[in-house]
Backbone as numpy.savetxt, mean C-alpha at the origin, in Angstrom:
# Nx Ny Nz CAx CAy CAz Cx Cy Cz
10.81 14.35 4.65 10.21 13.03 4.57 11.33 11.98 4.52
11.15 10.96 5.32 12.06 9.82 5.33 11.38 8.66 4.62
12.11 7.98 3.77 11.55 6.83 3.07 12.21 5.57 3.58
11.38 4.59 3.92 11.86 3.32 4.43 10.94 2.21 3.95
11.35 0.98 4.15 10.53 -0.18 3.81 10.02 -0.79 5.11
8.70 -0.88 5.24 8.08 -1.48 6.43 7.17 -2.60 5.95
7.42 -3.80 6.41 6.64 -4.98 6.03 6.55 -5.13 4.51
7.65 -4.80 3.83 7.70 -4.94 2.38 7.04 -3.80 1.61
6.63 -2.74 2.30 5.94 -1.62 1.67 6.80 -0.37 1.76
7.05 0.34 0.64 7.76 1.61 0.72 6.90 2.65 1.46
7.48 3.26 2.47 6.73 4.22 3.30 7.53 5.50 3.43
6.92 6.63 3.04 7.51 7.95 3.25 6.85 8.53 4.50
7.68 8.89 5.48 7.13 9.32 6.77 7.65 10.68 7.19
6.88 11.31 8.04 7.26 12.56 8.67 8.25 12.23 9.78
9.38 12.93 9.87 10.37 12.60 10.90 9.90 12.86 12.33
8.78 13.58 12.50 8.29 13.86 13.86 7.53 12.68 14.46
7.19 11.67 13.65 6.46 10.52 14.16 7.42 9.45 14.66
7.02 8.77 15.72 7.83 7.69 16.28 7.73 6.44 15.41
8.81 5.67 15.32 8.77 4.43 14.53 7.67 3.46 14.99
7.39 3.43 16.29 6.32 2.56 16.80 4.97 2.99 16.25
4.73 4.31 16.17 3.47 4.81 15.63 3.33 4.43 14.16
4.40 4.60 13.41 4.37 4.30 11.98 4.15 2.80 11.76
4.84 1.96 12.51 4.66 0.51 12.37 3.23 0.10 12.65
2.60 0.69 13.66 1.21 0.38 13.99 0.27 0.82 12.87
0.49 2.01 12.34 -0.34 2.52 11.25 -0.25 1.59 10.04
0.96 1.20 9.68 1.16 0.34 8.51 0.54 -1.04 8.73
0.71 -1.60 9.91 0.13 -2.92 10.20 -1.39 -2.89 10.09
-2.02 -1.85 10.65 -3.48 -1.74 10.58 -3.95 -1.51 9.15
-3.25 -0.66 8.43 -3.61 -0.37 7.04 -3.50 -1.62 6.18
-2.41 -2.35 6.36 -2.20 -3.58 5.59 -3.28 -4.61 5.89
-3.67 -4.73 7.15 -4.72 -5.69 7.53 -6.07 -5.27 6.95
-6.40 -3.99 7.03 -7.67 -3.50 6.47 -7.75 -3.76 4.97
-6.68 -3.48 4.28 -6.68 -3.68 2.84 -6.75 -5.16 2.49
-6.13 -6.01 3.28 -6.17 -7.45 3.03 -7.61 -7.96 3.14
-8.37 -7.42 4.08 -9.77 -7.81 4.22 -10.57 -7.46 2.97
-10.16 -6.39 2.29 -10.83 -5.96 1.07 -10.28 -6.65 -0.18
-9.26 -7.49 0.01 -8.67 -8.19 -1.12 -7.72 -7.34 -1.94
-7.19 -6.27 -1.34 -6.27 -5.37 -2.04 -4.90 -5.42 -1.38
-3.88 -5.00 -2.11 -2.53 -4.95 -1.58 -2.03 -3.52 -1.58
-1.40 -3.13 -0.49 -0.85 -1.79 -0.37 0.44 -1.73 -1.19
0.53 -0.73 -2.06 1.72 -0.56 -2.89 2.75 0.35 -2.24
2.30 1.49 -1.74 3.16 2.42 -1.00 2.30 3.33 -0.15
2.94 3.97 0.84 2.21 4.80 1.80 3.01 6.06 2.09
2.29 7.17 2.28 2.87 8.42 2.74 2.16 8.80 4.03
2.94 9.07 5.09 2.38 9.44 6.39 2.94 10.81 6.76
2.04 11.79 6.89 2.45 13.16 7.18 1.72 13.65 8.42
2.47 14.25 9.34 1.88 14.83 10.55 1.66 16.31 10.31
0.43 16.77 10.58 0.07 18.18 10.40 -0.68 18.64 11.63
0.04 19.25 12.58 -0.59 19.67 13.83 -1.03 18.46 14.63
-2.32 18.38 14.93 -2.87 17.26 15.68 -3.40 16.13 14.79
-3.22 16.29 13.49 -3.74 15.30 12.53 -2.59 14.54 11.88
-2.85 13.29 11.55 -1.92 12.48 10.78 -2.62 12.15 9.46
-2.01 12.55 8.37 -2.56 12.29 7.04 -1.88 11.05 6.47
-2.69 10.09 6.05 -2.18 8.85 5.48 -2.68 8.76 4.04
-1.73 8.70 3.13 -2.06 8.53 1.72 -1.51 7.17 1.31
-2.41 6.30 0.85 -1.98 4.94 0.49 -2.33 4.68 -0.96
-1.45 3.94 -1.60 -1.60 3.61 -3.00 -1.68 2.11 -3.16
-2.58 1.67 -4.02 -2.76 0.24 -4.23 -1.69 -0.30 -5.17
-1.23 -1.50 -4.86 -0.25 -2.17 -5.72 -0.96 -2.56 -7.01
-0.41 -2.17 -8.15 -1.06 -2.53 -9.41 -1.04 -4.03 -9.64
-2.08 -4.53 -10.26 -2.18 -5.94 -10.56 -2.18 -6.09 -12.08
-1.27 -6.89 -12.56 -1.17 -7.12 -13.98 -1.54 -8.56 -14.28
-2.23 -8.75 -15.37 -2.59 -10.10 -15.78 -2.31 -10.22 -17.27
-1.62 -11.25 -17.64 -1.33 -11.51 -19.06 -2.18 -12.67 -19.53
-2.81 -12.46 -20.65 -3.56 -13.55 -21.27 -3.05 -13.72 -22.69
-3.08 -14.93 -23.22 -2.59 -15.14 -24.58 -3.49 -14.45 -25.59
-2.91 -14.04 -26.72 -3.69 -13.36 -27.75 -4.79 -14.24 -28.32
-4.59 -15.55 -28.31 -5.60 -16.47 -28.85 -6.53 -16.99 -27.75
-6.67 -16.24 -26.68 -7.49 -16.67 -25.53 -8.93 -16.98 -25.96
-9.53 -16.07 -26.74 -10.92 -16.26 -27.11 -11.08 -17.38 -28.15
-10.08 -17.60 -28.95 -10.15 -18.69 -29.93 -10.11 -20.05 -29.25
-9.31 -20.17 -28.18 -9.21 -21.45 -27.47 -10.44 -21.71 -26.62
-11.18 -20.66 -26.27 -12.39 -20.82 -25.46 -13.62 -21.07 -26.32
-13.46 -21.00 -27.64 -14.58 -21.29 -28.55 -15.51 -20.12 -28.74
-15.06 -18.91 -28.45 -15.92 -17.73 -28.62 -15.83 -17.18 -30.02
């Protein structure tokens, strides 16, 4: 497996796949996830015979709120 950064996403790829194929897969995956309001965190692309297995992980989203959040909202 080769690991590289494509469009800001860490991607582990099978060396048997062409860079053009991988770039197309990542572009389509990123666009599909954007439509769903999610961000791709990392991707693994593995070729197995006639199949390409794509495992994608969502970028975690963290949100910080102050400890006195509910007190300031009057709850």
